[in-house]
C-alpha positions in Angstrom: 117.1 125.5 85.5 118.5 122.2 86.7 119.1 123.6 90.1 115.5 124.8 90.3 114.1 121.4 89.3 116.4 119.6 91.7 115.2 121.8 94.5 111.5 121.4 93.5 111.9 117.6 93.5 113.6 117.7 96.9 110.8 119.9 98.3 108.2 117.5 96.9 109.8 114.6 98.7 109.8 116.6 101.9 106.2 117.5 101.5 105.3 113.9 100.9 107.3 112.9 104.0 105.4 115.5 106.0 102.0 114.2 105.0 103.1 110.6 105.9 104.3 111.9 109.4 100.9 113.6 109.8 98.9 110.5 109.0 101.2 108.4 111.2 100.5 110.6 114.2 96.8 110.4 113.6 96.6 106.6 113.1 99.8 105.2 114.6 100.2 102.9 111.6 103.8 101.8 111.1 103.3 101.9 107.3 103.0 105.7 107.3 106.2 106.1 109.5 108.2 103.9 107.1 106.9 105.8 104.1 107.9 109.1 105.8 111.4 107.8 106.4 111.7 106.5 102.8 110.7 109.9 101.4 113.2 111.6 103.7 115.9 109.4 102.2 114.7 110.2 98.7 114.9 113.9 99.6 118.4 113.4 101.0 119.4 111.5 97.9 118.2 114.3 95.6 119.8 117.0 97.6 123.2 115.2 97.9 123.2 114.3 94.2 122.9 118.0 93.4 125.2 119.4 96.1 128.0 116.9 95.4 127.5 117.3 91.6 127.2 113.5 91.1 127.8 112.8 87.4 127.1 109.0 87.4 124.6 108.3 90.1 124.8 104.4 89.9 128.5 104.6 90.7 128.0 106.8 93.7 127.1 106.1 97.3 124.1 108.4 96.8 122.5 105.7 94.8 122.4 103.6 97.9 120.1 106.0 99.6 117.5 105.7 96.8 117.8 101.9 96.8 117.3 101.8 100.5 114.3 104.1 100.3 112.6 101.8 97.7 113.5 98.8 99.7 111.9 100.4 102.8 108.7 101.1 100.8 108.6 97.5 99.6 109.2 96.1 103.1 106.5 98.4 104.5 103.9 97.1 102.0 104.8 93.5 102.6 104.7 94.1 106.4 101.3 95.7 106.2 99.9 92.8 104.1 101.3 90.1 106.3 100.0 91.8 109.4 96.5 91.6 108.1 96.5 87.8 107.8 
């Protein structure tokens, strides 16, 4: 059951990344591209955590991918808001 859920979450992240790539191509907004990259990192994080059977994620290098993804999302939002002014 855990394998199924890990796969479902990974596919969900990939679908979200696909939507952001689609909107980036239509609008050319950098925000969508950065969100797509962040969701790809989250999908990679989820897949690697399952494949490598990571027991304690905060003590693993895999955790860095998740942290980087959230940092990218935060920076994209700040960039978008600063660009407006």
